[in-house]
C-alpha positions as CSV (number, residue, x, y, z in Angstrom):
1,X,-2.6,47.4,-16.0
2,X,-5.3,48.3,-13.3
3,X,-3.7,49.5,-10.0
4,X,-4.6,47.1,-7.1
5,X,-6.3,49.0,-4.3
6,X,-6.4,45.8,-2.0
7,X,-4.0,43.1,-1.0
8,X,-3.8,40.7,-4.1
9,X,-1.3,38.3,-5.3
10,X,-1.1,36.2,-8.3
11,X,-1.0,32.7,-8.2
12,X,-1.7,29.7,-10.6
13,X,-2.6,26.7,-9.1
14,X,-4.2,23.3,-10.0
15,X,-6.7,23.1,-7.2
16,X,-10.1,23.8,-8.7
17,X,-12.2,26.2,-6.7
18,X,-15.2,24.7,-4.8
19,X,-18.0,26.9,-3.6
20,X,-17.5,27.4,0.1
21,X,-20.5,27.2,2.1
22,X,-20.5,30.4,4.3
23,X,-19.6,29.4,7.8
24,X,-18.9,31.5,10.9
25,X,-16.7,33.8,9.4
26,X,-19.6,35.3,7.4
27,X,-21.2,38.2,8.7
28,X,-24.7,37.2,10.3
29,X,-26.4,40.3,9.8
30,X,-28.1,41.0,6.4
31,X,-26.6,44.5,6.4
32,X,-23.3,43.2,6.8
33,X,-23.9,40.2,4.3
34,X,-25.1,42.7,1.7
35,X,-22.0,44.9,2.0
36,X,-19.7,41.9,1.4
37,X,-21.8,41.1,-1.6
38,X,-21.2,44.6,-3.0
39,X,-17.5,44.2,-2.3
40,X,-17.5,40.9,-4.1
41,X,-19.2,42.5,-7.0
42,X,-16.8,45.2,-7.5
43,X,-13.9,42.8,-7.9
44,X,-15.7,40.6,-10.2
45,X,-16.9,43.4,-12.1
46,X,-13.7,45.1,-12.7
47,X,-11.2,42.2,-12.5
48,X,-12.7,38.8,-13.8
49,X,-10.7,37.9,-17.0
50,X,-14.1,37.7,-19.1
51,X,-16.1,40.6,-17.3
52,X,-18.8,42.3,-19.3
53,X,-18.4,45.6,-17.1
54,X,-21.9,45.3,-15.6
55,X,-22.9,44.4,-12.1
56,X,-23.2,40.5,-11.2
57,X,-25.1,41.4,-8.2
58,X,-28.8,40.6,-8.3
59,X,-31.2,42.9,-6.6
60,X,-31.5,42.3,-3.0
61,X,-31.9,43.9,0.2
62,X,-30.6,43.4,3.8
63,X,-34.2,42.5,5.1
64,X,-34.4,39.7,2.4
65,X,-31.1,38.3,3.5
66,X,-32.1,38.5,7.2
67,X,-35.2,36.7,6.4
68,X,-33.6,33.9,4.2
69,X,-30.6,32.2,5.9
70,X,-29.8,30.4,2.8
71,X,-30.0,33.4,0.3
72,X,-26.6,34.7,0.8
73,X,-25.1,31.2,-0.4
74,X,-27.5,31.4,-3.4
75,X,-26.4,34.8,-4.3
76,X,-22.7,33.9,-4.3
77,X,-23.4,31.0,-6.4
78,X,-25.1,32.9,-8.7
79,X,-22.3,35.5,-8.9
80,X,-19.3,33.7,-8.8
81,X,-20.2,29.8,-8.8
82,X,-20.8,29.7,-12.6
83,X,-17.9,31.7,-13.9
84,X,-15.4,29.3,-14.4
85,X,-14.0,26.3,-12.3
86,X,-11.2,28.2,-10.4
87,X,-13.1,31.0,-9.2
88,X,-14.9,30.8,-6.1
89,X,-15.8,32.3,-2.6
90,X,-13.8,30.8,0.3
91,X,-14.7,31.3,4.1
92,X,-11.3,31.8,6.1
93,X,-11.4,28.5,7.2
94,X,-12.1,26.8,4.2
95,X,-9.5,28.9,2.4
96,X,-6.8,27.8,4.8
97,X,-7.3,24.2,4.2
98,X,-7.5,24.6,0.3
99,X,-4.4,27.2,-0.1
100,X,-2.0,26.4,2.8
101,X,0.4,29.4,2.9
102,X,4.2,29.1,3.2
103,X,6.7,26.4,3.2
104,X,6.7,25.3,7.1
105,X,6.0,26.2,10.6
106,X,7.3,25.9,14.1
107,X,7.4,22.5,15.8
108,X,9.5,19.2,15.8
109,X,9.8,19.1,12.0
110,X,8.6,15.4,11.4
111,X,6.2,13.6,9.5
112,X,4.3,10.9,11.7
113,X,1.2,8.7,11.4
114,X,-0.6,6.6,14.2
115,X,-0.1,2.8,14.5
116,X,-1.6,0.8,17.3
117,X,1.4,1.1,19.7
118,X,2.3,4.8,19.1
119,X,3.3,7.5,16.3
120,X,5.7,6.5,13.5
121,X,8.0,8.7,12.1
122,X,7.9,8.5,8.2
123,X,10.2,11.6,7.6
124,X,12.6,13.9,9.5
125,X,12.8,17.2,7.7
126,X,16.4,18.3,6.9
127,X,17.6,21.0,9.4
128,X,14.6,20.5,11.8
129,X,14.8,20.3,15.6
130,X,14.0,16.7,15.4
131,X,16.9,16.0,13.0
132,X,19.2,17.9,15.5
133,X,17.9,16.0,18.4
134,X,18.8,12.9,16.9
135,X,15.4,11.4,16.1
136,X,15.2,9.2,12.9
137,X,12.5,7.8,10.3
138,X,11.4,4.7,11.7
139,X,11.1,5.7,15.4
140,X,7.9,5.4,17.2
141,X,6.8,7.9,19.4
142,X,5.0,6.7,22.4
143,X,5.0,9.9,24.8
144,X,5.5,13.5,24.5
145,X,6.0,15.4,28.0
146,X,4.9,12.5,29.9
147,X,1.6,12.3,28.0
148,X,1.0,8.8,26.6
149,X,-0.1,9.5,22.9
150,X,-0.3,5.8,21.9
151,X,-4.1,5.8,21.9
152,X,-4.2,9.5,21.2
153,X,-6.8,10.8,18.5
154,X,-4.4,12.1,15.5
155,X,-5.5,15.5,15.7
156,X,-4.8,15.7,19.2
157,X,-1.2,14.0,19.0
158,X,-0.1,16.2,16.0
159,X,-1.0,19.2,17.7
160,X,1.3,18.3,20.5
161,X,4.3,18.1,17.9
162,X,3.9,21.9,17.3
163,X,4.2,24.8,19.9
164,X,5.8,28.2,20.6
165,X,9.5,28.3,19.1
166,X,12.0,27.6,21.7
167,X,9.5,25.4,23.8
168,X,11.2,22.0,24.8
169,X,9.2,18.7,24.2
170,X,10.6,15.5,26.0
171,X,9.6,12.5,23.6
172,X,9.9,8.8,24.6
173,X,10.8,6.7,21.6
174,X,11.0,3.0,20.6
175,X,13.5,2.5,18.0
176,X,13.7,-0.9,15.9
177,X,16.7,-3.0,16.8
178,X,17.4,-0.8,20.0
179,X,16.3,-2.3,23.2
180,X,14.4,-0.3,25.9
181,X,12.7,3.2,25.6
182,X,14.7,6.2,24.2
183,X,14.3,9.6,25.6
184,X,14.8,12.9,23.4
185,X,14.5,16.3,24.2
186,X,13.5,18.3,21.3
187,X,13.5,22.3,21.2
188,X,10.5,23.3,18.8
189,X,11.9,25.3,16.1
190,X,11.1,27.0,12.7
191,X,11.2,24.0,10.1
192,X,11.1,24.4,6.4
193,X,9.4,22.0,3.7
194,X,11.3,22.3,0.6
195,X,10.1,22.2,-2.8
196,X,13.3,22.2,-4.6
197,X,15.5,19.0,-4.7
198,X,18.6,18.3,-6.7
199,X,21.3,15.7,-7.5
200,X,24.0,14.9,-9.8
201,X,24.3,11.7,-11.7
202,X,26.5,10.6,-14.1
203,X,27.6,14.5,-14.8
204,X,23.7,15.2,-15.3
205,X,22.2,17.9,-12.9
206,X,18.6,16.8,-11.9
207,X,16.3,19.6,-10.3
208,X,13.1,18.2,-9.1
209,X,10.6,21.3,-8.3
210,X,7.3,19.9,-6.7
211,X,5.9,23.5,-6.4
212,X,6.6,27.1,-7.2
213,X,5.9,28.1,-3.5
214,X,7.6,31.3,-2.0
215,X,10.8,33.2,-2.2
216,X,12.5,30.1,-0.2
217,X,12.1,28.1,-3.3
218,X,13.6,30.5,-5.2
219,X,16.7,30.9,-3.0
220,X,16.9,27.0,-2.9
221,X,16.9,27.0,-6.8
222,X,19.5,29.6,-7.0
223,X,21.7,27.7,-4.6
224,X,21.3,24.5,-6.6
225,X,22.0,26.5,-9.9
226,X,25.3,28.0,-8.3
227,X,26.5,24.4,-7.4
228,X,25.6,23.2,-10.8
229,X,27.8,25.8,-12.3
230,X,30.6,25.5,-9.8
231,X,30.7,22.0,-10.8
232,X,30.5,22.8,-14.5
233,X,27.4,20.7,-14.9
234,X,26.6,21.0,-18.8
235,X,23.4,19.2,-18.9
236,X,20.2,19.5,-16.7
237,X,16.8,17.9,-16.3
238,X,14.2,19.9,-14.8
239,X,11.6,17.2,-13.3
240,X,8.3,19.2,-13.0
241,X,6.0,15.8,-13.0
242,X,3.2,16.1,-10.6
243,X,4.1,20.0,-9.9
244,X,0.6,21.7,-9.7
245,X,1.6,25.1,-10.0
246,X,2.2,28.1,-7.7
247,X,3.5,31.7,-7.7
248,X,4.0,33.2,-11.0
249,X,6.6,35.7,-9.3
250,X,8.5,32.6,-8.1
251,X,8.4,31.1,-11.5
252,X,9.6,34.3,-13.3
253,X,12.5,34.7,-10.8
254,X,13.6,31.0,-11.3
255,X,13.6,31.5,-15.0
256,X,15.6,34.5,-14.7
257,X,18.3,32.6,-12.8
258,X,19.3,30.8,-15.9
259,X,18.2,32.9,-19.0
260,X,21.0,35.1,-20.1
261,X,19.6,37.4,-22.5
262,X,17.3,40.3,-21.6
263,X,13.8,40.7,-23.1
264,X,13.2,37.3,-23.9
265,X,9.4,36.8,-24.1
266,X,8.5,34.3,-21.3
267,X,4.6,34.6,-21.4
268,X,1.8,37.1,-21.6
269,X,-0.8,37.9,-19.0
270,X,-4.1,38.7,-20.8
271,X,-6.4,40.8,-18.4
272,X,-9.7,42.5,-18.5
273,X,-8.1,45.6,-19.5
274,X,-5.5,44.4,-21.9
275,X,-2.3,42.4,-22.4
276,X,0.8,42.3,-20.5
277,X,3.8,40.5,-22.0
278,X,6.5,39.4,-19.4
279,X,10.0,39.3,-20.5
280,X,13.3,38.2,-18.8
281,X,15.5,40.5,-17.0
282,X,18.5,39.2,-18.4
283,X,20.1,38.7,-15.0
284,X,21.2,35.1,-15.6
285,X,25.0,34.3,-15.6
286,X,25.3,30.8,-16.6
287,X,23.1,28.2,-18.6
288,X,24.0,24.6,-19.4
289,X,24.6,23.5,-23.0
290,X,21.5,21.0,-22.9
291,X,18.5,21.2,-20.7
292,X,15.4,18.9,-20.7
293,X,12.2,19.3,-18.9
294,X,9.9,16.4,-17.8
295,X,6.3,16.8,-17.5
296,X,3.4,14.5,-17.1
297,X,-0.8,14.9,-16.9
298,X,-0.5,16.4,-13.2
299,X,2.2,19.1,-14.3
300,X,-0.1,22.3,-14.1
301,X,-0.4,26.2,-14.2
302,X,3.0,27.6,-13.2
303,X,4.6,24.3,-14.2
304,X,3.0,24.3,-17.6
305,X,4.3,28.0,-18.0
306,X,8.0,27.0,-17.0
307,X,7.9,24.1,-19.5
308,X,6.1,25.7,-22.3
309,X,8.3,29.0,-21.9
310,X,11.6,26.9,-22.3
311,X,10.1,24.8,-25.2
312,X,8.7,28.0,-27.1
313,X,11.9,29.6,-26.9
314,X,14.0,26.7,-27.6
315,X,15.9,26.6,-24.4
316,X,14.9,23.0,-23.6
317,X,13.5,19.9,-24.9
318,X,10.4,18.6,-23.1
319,X,9.6,15.1,-22.6
320,X,6.7,13.2,-21.2
321,X,3.1,13.3,-21.9
322,X,0.8,16.2,-22.4
323,X,0.3,18.4,-19.1
324,X,-2.8,19.0,-17.3
325,X,-4.0,22.5,-19.4
326,X,-4.4,25.1,-17.0
327,X,-3.8,28.7,-18.6
328,X,-5.9,30.6,-16.1
329,X,-4.4,33.0,-13.3
330,X,-6.0,33.9,-10.1
331,X,-6.0,37.0,-7.9
332,X,-6.6,35.7,-4.1
333,X,-8.6,38.5,-2.7
334,X,-8.7,39.0,1.3
335,X,-12.2,40.5,1.6
336,X,-12.8,42.9,4.6
337,X,-15.1,40.1,6.3
338,X,-11.8,38.0,6.6
339,X,-13.2,35.5,3.8
340,X,-11.4,35.3,0.4
341,X,-12.6,35.5,-3.2
342,X,-10.4,33.7,-5.5
343,X,-10.9,35.3,-9.0
344,X,-9.9,34.4,-12.5
345,X,-8.0,37.3,-13.6
346,X,-5.9,36.7,-16.6
347,X,-5.3,34.0,-19.3
348,X,-1.7,33.0,-19.9
349,X,-0.4,33.1,-23.5
350,X,3.0,31.6,-24.1
351,X,4.9,32.8,-27.2
352,X,4.5,29.8,-29.6
353,X,1.9,27.6,-27.9
354,X,-0.4,30.4,-27.1
355,X,-3.4,29.6,-24.7
356,X,-3.1,26.0,-23.8
357,X,-6.4,25.8,-21.4
358,X,-7.7,22.3,-21.6
359,X,-4.9,21.4,-23.9
360,X,-1.8,21.6,-22.0
361,X,1.9,21.6,-23.2
362,X,2.5,19.1,-25.9
363,X,6.1,17.5,-25.3
364,X,8.8,17.6,-27.9
365,X,9.3,13.7,-27.3
366,X,6.2,11.8,-26.1
367,X,7.0,9.1,-23.6
368,X,4.5,7.4,-21.4
369,X,5.2,5.6,-18.4
370,X,4.3,1.9,-19.1
371,X,3.0,-0.4,-16.2
372,X,4.7,-3.6,-15.6
373,X,3.5,-6.7,-14.0
374,X,3.9,-7.1,-10.3
375,X,6.8,-9.4,-9.4
376,X,6.8,-10.8,-5.9
377,X,10.3,-11.4,-4.2
378,X,12.1,-14.4,-5.3
379,X,12.6,-15.3,-1.5
380,X,8.9,-15.0,-0.6
381,X,8.6,-17.6,2.3
382,X,5.4,-19.9,2.3
383,X,2.5,-18.7,4.0
384,X,0.4,-21.1,6.0
385,X,-3.3,-20.2,6.6
386,X,-4.4,-22.9,8.3
387,X,-4.0,-22.2,12.0
388,X,-2.8,-19.0,14.1
389,X,0.7,-17.9,14.1
390,X,2.4,-17.3,17.8
391,X,5.5,-15.4,16.5
392,X,7.5,-16.2,20.0
393,X,6.7,-19.6,19.7
394,X,7.5,-20.8,16.0
395,X,10.9,-21.7,14.9
396,X,9.9,-21.7,11.2
397,X,9.8,-19.2,8.5
398,X,6.2,-18.3,9.0
399,X,6.9,-14.9,10.7
400,X,9.2,-14.1,7.8
401,X,6.4,-15.0,5.5
402,X,4.0,-12.6,7.3
403,X,6.6,-9.8,7.4
404,X,7.6,-10.1,3.8
405,X,3.8,-9.8,2.8
406,X,3.3,-6.7,5.4
407,X,6.1,-5.0,3.8
408,X,5.0,-5.6,0.2
409,X,1.5,-4.2,1.1
410,X,3.0,-1.4,2.7
411,X,2.4,-2.3,6.6
412,X,6.1,-3.1,7.4
413,X,8.9,-0.6,7.2
414,X,11.8,-2.2,8.4
415,X,13.6,-5.2,6.8
416,X,12.0,-8.4,7.3
417,X,13.9,-10.5,9.6
418,X,11.9,-13.5,11.0
419,X,12.0,-12.1,14.3
420,X,8.4,-11.6,15.9
421,X,9.1,-8.5,17.8
422,X,6.8,-5.7,19.2
423,X,7.3,-4.0,15.7
424,X,6.0,-6.9,13.8
425,X,3.0,-7.4,16.0
426,X,1.9,-3.7,15.9
427,X,2.3,-3.9,12.2
428,X,0.0,-7.0,12.3
429,X,-2.3,-5.0,14.4
430,X,-2.3,-1.9,12.0
431,X,-3.0,-4.3,9.0
432,X,-6.0,-6.0,11.1
433,X,-7.4,-2.4,11.6
434,X,-7.1,-1.4,8.2
435,X,-9.0,-4.2,7.0
436,X,-11.6,-4.2,9.7
437,X,-10.4,-7.8,10.9
438,X,-10.7,-9.1,14.5
439,X,-7.6,-7.4,16.3
440,X,-5.2,-10.3,18.0
441,X,-2.8,-8.9,20.4
442,X,0.4,-10.9,20.7
443,X,-0.3,-13.3,17.8
444,X,-1.7,-13.6,14.1
445,X,-5.1,-14.7,13.6
446,X,-6.3,-17.0,11.0
447,X,-8.5,-14.3,9.7
448,X,-5.6,-12.1,9.2
449,X,-3.4,-14.8,7.4
450,X,-6.0,-15.5,5.1
451,X,-6.5,-11.8,4.3
452,X,-2.6,-11.3,3.6
453,X,-2.6,-14.4,1.3
454,X,-5.8,-12.8,-0.7
455,X,-4.3,-9.6,-0.7
456,X,-0.8,-11.2,-1.9
457,X,-2.7,-12.9,-4.8
458,X,-4.4,-9.7,-6.0
459,X,-1.2,-7.9,-6.1
460,X,0.5,-10.4,-8.2
461,X,-2.3,-9.9,-10.8
462,X,-1.7,-5.9,-10.8
463,X,0.8,-3.6,-13.0
464,X,2.8,-1.1,-11.4
465,X,5.2,1.7,-12.9
466,X,8.5,-0.2,-12.1
467,X,10.9,1.9,-14.4
468,X,11.0,5.8,-14.9
469,X,11.2,5.7,-18.8
470,X,10.6,9.2,-18.9
471,X,13.8,9.9,-16.8
472,X,15.6,7.1,-18.6
473,X,14.8,8.9,-22.1
474,X,15.8,12.3,-20.8
475,X,19.2,10.9,-19.7
476,X,19.4,8.9,-23.2
477,X,18.8,12.5,-24.9
478,X,21.4,14.2,-23.1
479,X,24.2,12.0,-24.0
């Protein structure tokens, strides 16, 4: 295999490359642009999976680049834009947007979004500073360090949640069903966004892998595997549905956690200078008796390599629907300008399936998720749309009717209780804003009531995935 003289790392991802329009990070002078084009041409000529070995750089001079500000972008498009859908040139800013690195950061460790009366916490990460301070999902943040964030633009408010490790943020929070404003001192700390989740249900171990991200995911996977071994779990389901892929190195390390034999062919990397088969290390110490892998149309790249390797080596049964079909691996090249070249450098070939580009992994047992008609709650209260609703004055179930519909439509996250409190009112405002209705502070206008009724009637005509038939089939298969 060619020696790599620059910082390269191999990843397989679902995100298709889009040609990034050069921005501030791209050299402004024609001379520097020409040097960058030569650098890109070197990598494409030497490492592109289907390289001809000939230069991809058209004849151009620094003076021409200076004279025409659009010429650099045109040449980049000519050189890499047509190679394949995964290859592309990215400015530093665009690259960071499309390929965020790592599993976490430093801050409070929460997921929150804007509502009219504050920032609603939808998730508190396990082990985060927020969890340690006592914050909960459903809390509404109204201020941080004395700064009112209720009307603050989203990016400005979220930036306050981050900060130097060890710095303290004083949060004022409104909590459903608790009176007054609560105060929390949260010491910003490193938080981790996991990609590996596990559970044990009726003696079956279930491992959900949402991405093959970093070494932290390998450590989590190994920890789960040790737990399964300690509890003598003999049936395991790997759920890779919706997994877009990730690092080949992370994938290989996970496979080596439970493949017992050495030199089992996992997959082959076919590059411009030859084929390089990858074998198991034989470092696995335990393997359950039966394994199932769940995949769907959004399982891609490394997720397909995981499922295809186990299928081809008869180590697991694959259940679901054919996967995405991405068997191309990319090098991510950090260019001297600070920009990035994402270059398809290999074809992935599985032991029996072969090259699955555009085809995907075919499950051993095909099971589709069948949408079922939406069923409204049996206890749905009647909604009256003829006149406005003043929550603090009504004694009927009118408030409950509104809360129930807001809940069904995703605008109410508490249990409908027929109490027209601050939370109900702010959810109403959020609904009104979402549908460009006249915002009514303190009551529900006829316009909003009519819209609620209209949307619920639409909802009742729709179908959704209500039963996970793929998981049900996997559990049935393992019995």
